[in-house]
Residue frames as a rotation matrix with the C-alpha (Angstrom) as fourth column:
MET 1
0.881 0.470 0.047 52.56
0.355 -0.726 0.589 -38.88
0.311 -0.502 -0.807 6.50
HIS 2
0.322 -0.812 -0.487 56.20
0.790 -0.053 0.611 -38.61
-0.523 -0.581 0.624 7.34
ASP 3
-0.242 -0.395 0.886 56.56
0.864 -0.503 0.012 -36.07
0.441 0.769 0.463 4.56
TRP 4
0.327 0.474 0.818 54.65
0.103 -0.878 0.468 -33.50
0.940 -0.069 -0.335 6.64
GLY 5
-0.667 -0.660 0.346 56.38
-0.318 -0.167 -0.933 -34.24
0.673 -0.733 -0.098 9.87
ILE 6
0.088 0.732 0.675 53.34
-0.995 0.030 0.096 -35.94
0.050 -0.680 0.731 11.45
GLN 7
-0.809 -0.299 -0.506 53.44
-0.273 0.954 -0.127 -39.46
0.520 0.035 -0.853 12.91
VAL 8
0.238 0.953 0.188 50.21
-0.805 0.085 0.587 -41.22
0.543 -0.292 0.787 13.79
GLN 9
-0.786 -0.537 0.307 50.56
-0.608 0.579 -0.543 -43.53
0.114 -0.613 -0.782 16.75
SER 10
-0.831 0.536 0.151 46.96
0.466 0.818 -0.336 -44.75
-0.304 -0.209 -0.930 17.10
VAL 11
-0.702 0.710 0.060 43.40
-0.475 -0.529 0.703 -44.25
0.531 0.465 0.709 15.84
GLU 12
-0.848 0.523 -0.089 40.25
0.408 0.536 -0.739 -44.78
-0.339 -0.663 -0.668 17.98
ILE 13
-0.534 0.813 0.230 36.58
-0.182 -0.377 0.908 -44.50
0.825 0.443 0.350 17.18
ARG 14
-0.947 0.239 -0.216 34.38
0.261 0.176 -0.949 -43.78
-0.188 -0.955 -0.229 20.16
ASP 15
-0.114 0.969 0.220 30.60
0.663 -0.090 0.743 -43.54
0.739 0.230 -0.633 20.48
VAL 16
-0.972 -0.237 -0.006 30.25
0.170 -0.679 -0.715 -40.21
0.165 -0.695 0.699 22.22
VAL 17
-0.070 0.979 -0.193 27.02
0.872 0.154 0.465 -39.88
0.484 -0.136 -0.864 24.13
ILE 18
-0.711 -0.081 0.698 25.98
-0.116 -0.966 -0.230 -36.33
0.693 -0.244 0.678 24.89
PRO 19
-0.843 0.413 -0.346 24.17
0.470 0.250 -0.847 -36.10
-0.263 -0.876 -0.404 28.20
GLU 20
-0.106 0.926 0.362 20.47
0.969 0.014 0.248 -35.45
0.225 0.376 -0.899 27.87
ALA 21
0.464 0.234 -0.854 20.64
0.610 -0.784 0.116 -32.21
-0.642 -0.575 -0.506 29.87
LEU 22
-0.427 -0.761 -0.488 23.38
0.072 -0.567 0.821 -30.85
-0.901 0.315 0.297 27.65
GLU 23
-0.789 0.228 0.571 21.49
0.614 0.242 0.751 -31.91
0.033 0.943 -0.331 24.45
GLU 24
0.293 0.956 -0.028 18.38
0.956 -0.292 0.031 -30.06
0.022 -0.036 -0.999 25.70
ALA 25
0.328 -0.253 -0.910 20.38
0.302 -0.885 0.355 -26.93
-0.895 -0.391 -0.214 26.51
MET 26
-0.787 -0.617 -0.029 21.96
0.138 -0.221 0.965 -26.99
-0.602 0.755 0.259 23.05
SER 27
-0.461 0.710 0.532 18.54
0.861 0.212 0.463 -27.45
0.216 0.671 -0.709 21.46
ARG 28
0.503 0.669 -0.548 17.08
0.786 -0.617 -0.032 -24.50
-0.360 -0.414 -0.836 23.46
GLN 29
-0.127 -0.667 -0.734 20.07
0.116 -0.745 0.657 -22.34
-0.985 -0.002 0.172 22.44
ALA 30
-0.903 -0.143 0.405 19.63
0.391 0.112 0.913 -23.23
-0.176 0.983 -0.045 18.74
GLN 31
-0.014 0.968 0.251 15.88
0.979 -0.038 0.201 -22.46
0.204 0.249 -0.947 18.97
ALA 32
0.456 0.147 -0.878 16.54
0.510 -0.851 0.122 -19.13
-0.729 -0.503 -0.464 20.69
GLU 33
-0.554 -0.759 -0.341 19.01
0.091 -0.463 0.882 -18.26
-0.827 0.458 0.326 17.93
ARG 34
-0.702 0.415 0.579 16.45
0.700 0.252 0.668 -19.12
0.131 0.874 -0.467 15.24
GLU 35
0.382 0.890 -0.249 13.83
0.922 -0.384 0.044 -16.98
-0.057 -0.246 -0.968 16.94
ARG 36
0.097 -0.429 -0.898 16.27
0.284 -0.853 0.439 -14.10
-0.954 -0.298 0.039 17.25
GLN 37
-0.880 -0.459 0.121 17.08
0.212 -0.154 0.965 -14.24
-0.424 0.875 0.233 13.51
ALA 38
-0.343 0.852 0.395 13.38
0.909 0.194 0.370 -14.40
0.239 0.486 -0.841 12.71
ARG 39
0.494 0.524 -0.694 12.73
0.739 -0.673 0.019 -11.30
-0.457 -0.522 -0.720 14.76
ILE 40
-0.354 -0.708 -0.611 15.58
0.118 -0.682 0.722 -9.42
-0.928 0.184 0.325 13.14
ILE 41
-0.881 0.059 0.469 14.16
0.472 0.121 0.873 -10.27
-0.005 0.991 -0.134 9.70
LEU 42
0.069 0.997 0.040 10.72
0.979 -0.076 0.189 -9.25
0.192 0.026 -0.981 10.73
GLY 43
0.317 -0.013 -0.948 11.93
0.531 -0.826 0.189 -6.00
-0.786 -0.563 -0.255 12.21
THR 44
-0.737 -0.638 -0.223 13.90
0.097 -0.426 0.900 -5.15
-0.669 0.641 0.376 9.05
ALA 45
-0.632 0.591 0.502 10.81
0.725 0.222 0.652 -5.90
0.274 0.776 -0.569 6.94
GLU 46
0.373 0.784 -0.495 8.61
0.905 -0.426 0.008 -3.66
-0.205 -0.451 -0.869 9.17
THR 47
-0.091 -0.512 -0.854 11.12
0.234 -0.845 0.481 -0.81
-0.968 -0.156 0.196 8.81
GLU 48
-0.950 -0.260 0.173 11.10
0.209 -0.116 0.971 -1.11
-0.232 0.959 0.164 5.04
ILE 49
-0.271 0.926 0.264 7.32
0.903 0.149 0.404 -1.27
0.334 0.347 -0.876 4.94
ALA 50
0.337 0.387 -0.858 7.03
0.760 -0.649 0.005 1.77
-0.555 -0.654 -0.513 7.15
SER 51
-0.510 -0.584 -0.631 9.33
0.047 -0.751 0.658 3.79
-0.859 0.306 0.410 4.89
LYS 52
-0.895 0.245 0.373 7.26
0.417 0.163 0.894 2.73
0.158 0.956 -0.248 1.89
PHE 53
0.159 0.969 -0.191 4.02
0.985 -0.142 0.102 3.90
0.072 -0.204 -0.976 3.69
VAL 54
0.063 -0.145 -0.987 5.64
0.405 -0.900 0.158 7.27
-0.912 -0.410 0.002 4.37
GLU 55
-0.899 -0.434 -0.059 6.59
0.076 -0.287 0.955 7.54
-0.432 0.854 0.291 0.70
ALA 56
-0.538 0.782 0.316 3.01
0.758 0.286 0.586 6.57
0.368 0.555 -0.746 -0.34
ALA 57
0.245 0.681 -0.690 1.52
0.888 -0.443 -0.122 9.09
-0.388 -0.583 -0.714 2.09
ASP 58
-0.389 -0.468 -0.793 3.61
0.097 -0.877 0.470 11.88
-0.916 0.106 0.387 0.64
ARG 59
-0.992 0.015 0.127 2.50
0.127 -0.003 0.992 10.98
0.016 1.000 0.001 -2.86
TYR 60
-0.202 0.979 -0.018 -1.18
0.926 0.197 0.323 10.67
0.320 0.049 -0.946 -1.84
GLY 61
0.029 0.188 -0.982 -0.92
0.646 -0.753 -0.125 13.99
-0.763 -0.630 -0.143 0.00
GLU 62
-0.792 -0.385 -0.473 0.14
-0.105 -0.678 0.727 15.62
-0.601 0.626 0.497 -3.29
LYS 63
-0.750 0.516 -0.414 -2.67
-0.485 -0.004 0.874 14.00
0.450 0.857 0.253 -5.24
PRO 64
-0.545 0.576 0.610 -5.85
-0.621 0.212 -0.755 13.29
-0.564 -0.790 0.242 -3.24
VAL 65
0.426 0.707 -0.564 -7.56
-0.905 0.322 -0.280 11.76
-0.016 0.630 0.777 -6.30
ALA 66
-0.214 -0.602 -0.770 -4.89
-0.531 0.733 -0.425 9.00
0.820 0.317 -0.476 -6.29
LEU 67
-0.923 -0.083 0.376 -5.75
-0.379 0.366 -0.850 8.20
-0.067 -0.927 -0.369 -2.70
ASN 68
-0.052 0.988 0.146 -9.41
-0.744 0.059 -0.665 7.82
-0.666 -0.143 0.732 -3.53
LEU 69
0.403 0.089 -0.911 -8.64
-0.802 0.513 -0.305 5.70
0.440 0.854 0.278 -6.54
ARG 70
-0.678 -0.667 -0.308 -6.43
-0.413 0.693 -0.591 3.46
0.607 -0.274 -0.746 -4.36
ALA 71
-0.692 0.477 0.541 -9.21
-0.507 0.212 -0.836 3.15
-0.514 -0.853 0.095 -1.81
MET 72
0.397 0.837 -0.376 -11.62
-0.865 0.203 -0.459 2.10
-0.308 0.508 0.805 -4.56
ASN 73
0.061 -0.477 -0.877 -9.07
-0.685 0.619 -0.384 -0.40
0.726 0.624 -0.289 -5.83
MET 74
-0.890 -0.388 0.241 -8.56
-0.419 0.485 -0.767 -1.90
0.181 -0.784 -0.594 -2.39
LEU 75
-0.248 0.893 0.374 -12.26
-0.692 0.107 -0.714 -2.24
-0.678 -0.436 0.592 -1.94
TYR 76
0.507 0.395 -0.766 -12.67
-0.855 0.346 -0.388 -3.86
0.112 0.851 0.513 -5.34
GLU 77
-0.350 -0.731 -0.586 -9.76
-0.575 0.661 -0.482 -6.29
0.740 0.168 -0.652 -4.67
SER 78
-0.869 0.017 0.494 -11.15
-0.448 0.396 -0.802 -7.36
-0.209 -0.918 -0.337 -1.32
ILE 79
0.176 0.982 0.074 -14.60
-0.747 0.182 -0.639 -7.98
-0.641 0.057 0.765 -2.80
VAL 80
0.441 -0.025 -0.897 -13.20
-0.793 0.458 -0.402 -9.95
0.421 0.888 0.183 -5.74
LYS 81
-0.653 -0.746 -0.134 -10.87
-0.557 0.592 -0.583 -12.01
0.514 -0.306 -0.801 -3.48
ARG 82
-0.816 0.335 0.471 -13.60
-0.316 0.425 -0.849 -12.96
-0.484 -0.841 -0.241 -1.09
GLY 83
-0.841 0.529 -0.113 -16.38
0.077 0.323 0.943 -13.11
0.536 0.785 -0.312 -3.69
SER 84
-0.282 0.743 -0.607 -18.87
0.957 0.266 -0.119 -11.81
0.073 -0.614 -0.786 -1.14
LEU 85
0.582 0.552 0.597 -20.79
0.442 -0.831 0.337 -8.79
0.682 0.068 -0.728 -0.01
MET 86
-0.540 -0.731 -0.417 -18.89
0.795 -0.281 -0.538 -6.05
0.276 -0.622 0.733 1.84
VAL 87
0.706 0.661 -0.254 -20.47
0.707 -0.642 0.296 -3.43
0.032 -0.389 -0.921 4.09
VAL 88
-0.397 -0.799 0.452 -18.81
0.738 -0.570 -0.361 -0.08
0.546 0.191 0.816 3.52
PRO 89
-0.263 0.296 -0.918 -19.21
0.738 -0.552 -0.389 2.73
-0.622 -0.780 -0.073 6.06
SER 90
0.671 0.641 0.373 -21.19
0.726 -0.466 -0.506 5.62
-0.150 0.610 -0.778 4.57
GLY 91
0.661 -0.499 -0.561 -18.34
-0.260 -0.853 0.452 8.04
-0.704 -0.152 -0.694 5.13
LEU 92
-0.466 -0.836 0.291 -16.04
-0.012 0.334 0.942 5.88
-0.885 0.436 -0.166 2.96
ALA 93
-0.109 0.513 0.852 -18.77
0.907 0.402 -0.127 5.37
-0.408 0.758 -0.509 0.39
ASP 94
0.860 0.452 -0.236 -19.28
0.360 -0.866 -0.346 9.14
-0.361 0.213 -0.908 0.20
SER 95
0.266 -0.855 -0.446 -15.58
-0.408 -0.519 0.751 9.74
-0.873 -0.017 -0.487 -0.21
LEU 96
-0.578 -0.404 0.708 -15.59
0.355 0.657 0.665 7.31
-0.734 0.636 -0.236 -3.16
ASN 97
0.560 0.828 -0.001 -18.21
0.438 -0.297 -0.848 9.46
-0.703 0.475 -0.530 -4.96
LEU 98
-0.089 -0.636 0.766 -16.67
0.988 0.042 0.149 10.27
-0.127 0.770 0.625 -8.38
PRO 99
0.423 0.268 0.866 -18.17
0.495 -0.868 0.027 13.70
0.759 0.417 -0.500 -8.82
GLY 100
0.995 -0.099 -0.014 -16.88
-0.033 -0.456 0.889 14.53
-0.094 -0.884 -0.457 -5.31
ILE 101
0.255 -0.953 0.165 -13.41
0.687 0.299 0.662 13.30
-0.680 -0.056 0.731 -6.22
MET 102
-0.069 -0.300 0.952 -13.41
0.932 -0.361 -0.046 15.46
0.357 0.883 0.304 -9.33
GLY 103
0.820 0.357 0.447 -14.55
0.175 -0.900 0.399 18.45
0.544 -0.249 -0.801 -7.27
MET 104
0.785 -0.601 -0.149 -11.68
0.112 -0.098 0.989 17.87
-0.609 -0.793 -0.010 -4.85
ALA 105
0.074 -0.800 0.595 -9.38
0.919 0.286 0.271 17.45
-0.387 0.527 0.757 -7.77
GLY 106
0.259 0.097 0.961 -10.47
0.683 -0.722 -0.111 20.77
0.683 0.685 -0.254 -9.21
ALA 107
0.985 0.098 0.141 -10.13
-0.037 -0.678 0.734 22.46
0.167 -0.729 -0.664 -5.83
ALA 108
0.527 -0.848 0.049 -6.56
0.325 0.254 0.911 21.05
-0.785 -0.465 0.409 -5.58
GLY 109
0.260 -0.411 -0.874 -5.73
-0.707 -0.697 0.117 22.46
-0.658 0.587 -0.472 -9.01
PHE 110
-0.438 -0.386 0.812 -5.61
0.188 0.844 0.503 19.09
-0.879 0.373 -0.297 -10.79
GLU 111
0.209 0.458 -0.864 -6.01
-0.841 -0.367 -0.398 19.37
-0.500 0.810 0.308 -14.51
PRO 112
0.537 0.024 0.843 -6.49
0.132 0.985 -0.113 16.18
-0.833 0.172 0.526 -16.42
GLU 113
-0.559 -0.776 -0.293 -4.07
-0.315 -0.128 0.940 15.43
-0.767 0.618 -0.173 -19.20
GLY 114
-0.315 0.432 0.845 -5.33
0.784 0.620 -0.026 14.93
-0.535 0.654 -0.534 -22.67
PRO 115
-0.558 0.139 0.818 -7.14
0.644 -0.548 0.533 16.95
0.522 0.825 0.217 -25.40
GLU 116
-0.960 0.277 -0.033 -8.77
-0.214 -0.807 -0.551 20.23
-0.180 -0.522 0.834 -24.43
PRO 117
-0.350 0.906 0.239 -12.53
0.714 0.424 -0.557 19.86
-0.606 -0.025 -0.795 -24.00
GLU 118
-0.629 0.218 0.746 -14.61
0.578 -0.511 0.637 21.49
0.520 0.832 0.195 -26.65
THR 119
-0.750 0.392 -0.533 -16.39
0.211 -0.621 -0.755 24.60
-0.627 -0.679 0.383 -25.49
ALA 120
0.104 0.883 0.458 -19.88
0.940 0.063 -0.334 25.48
-0.324 0.465 -0.824 -26.66
PRO 121
-0.566 -0.234 0.791 -20.17
0.587 -0.788 0.187 28.58
0.579 0.570 0.583 -28.86
PRO 122
-0.947 0.220 -0.235 -21.43
0.026 -0.675 -0.737 31.69
-0.321 -0.704 0.633 -27.04
ALA 123
-0.224 0.953 0.206 -25.23
0.892 0.286 -0.350 31.80
-0.392 0.105 -0.914 -26.89
ALA 124
-0.416 0.188 0.890 -26.96
0.579 -0.700 0.419 34.38
0.701 0.689 0.182 -29.04
GLU 125
-0.988 0.079 -0.136 -27.92
0.054 -0.643 -0.764 37.49
-0.148 -0.762 0.631 -27.05
LYS 126
-0.179 0.984 -0.015 -31.59
0.917 0.161 -0.365 37.95
-0.357 -0.080 -0.931 -26.24
PRO 127
-0.368 0.101 0.924 -33.23
0.520 -0.801 0.295 40.76
0.770 0.590 0.242 -28.11
ALA 128
-0.997 -0.006 -0.075 -33.95
0.062 -0.631 -0.773 43.72
-0.043 -0.776 0.629 -25.91
PRO 129
-0.303 0.953 -0.022 -37.63
0.889 0.274 -0.366 43.89
-0.343 -0.131 -0.930 -24.88
LYS 130
-0.372 0.257 0.892 -39.77
0.509 -0.747 0.427 46.49
0.776 0.613 0.147 -26.57
LYS 131
-0.974 -0.020 0.225 -40.68
-0.156 -0.659 -0.736 49.38
0.163 -0.752 0.639 -24.39
GLY 132
-0.342 0.886 0.315 -43.84
-0.940 -0.315 -0.135 48.91
-0.020 -0.341 0.940 -22.43
ILE 133
0.622 0.527 -0.579 -44.14
-0.536 0.825 0.176 45.12
0.571 0.201 0.796 -23.16
PRO 134
0.346 -0.482 0.805 -42.82
-0.794 0.308 0.525 42.81
-0.501 -0.820 -0.276 -20.39
ALA 135
-0.351 -0.615 -0.706 -40.38
-0.851 0.523 -0.033 40.13
0.390 0.589 -0.708 -21.42
PRO 136
0.548 0.604 -0.579 -41.47
-0.272 0.783 0.559 36.51
0.791 -0.149 0.593 -20.93
GLY 137
0.080 -0.487 -0.870 -40.57
0.757 0.597 -0.265 35.25
0.648 -0.637 0.417 -17.43
ASP 138
-0.785 -0.404 0.469 -40.67
0.067 -0.809 -0.584 38.75
0.616 -0.427 0.662 -15.89
């Protein structure tokens, strides 16, 4: 050790006993720090989740059909997960009505992607009724 300019004169090993009050105070401080870190992590996660909800709301606002499909998916997942009967409020059940969804989609200007639907040929015109003879259904 002389190479570094340090000279050791003695070495002692002691059994240091921390007073119980000090040990409890240190334990409480460590627990408080762990709780603080947990709250910070939870708050950060909540902020991220909230921003994702805002983004989802914007997308669902643009496409109401997507919101209804998500609602149906959530209902399906909860029934499958629990494997039991689920009571659905009638307002929600009515909003999950597929023809109603398609009506809302049409009102929102939604046009499904894919091949054009075939249109029926125009119906043949009814012959004009003869004078003096009433047409059927008149």
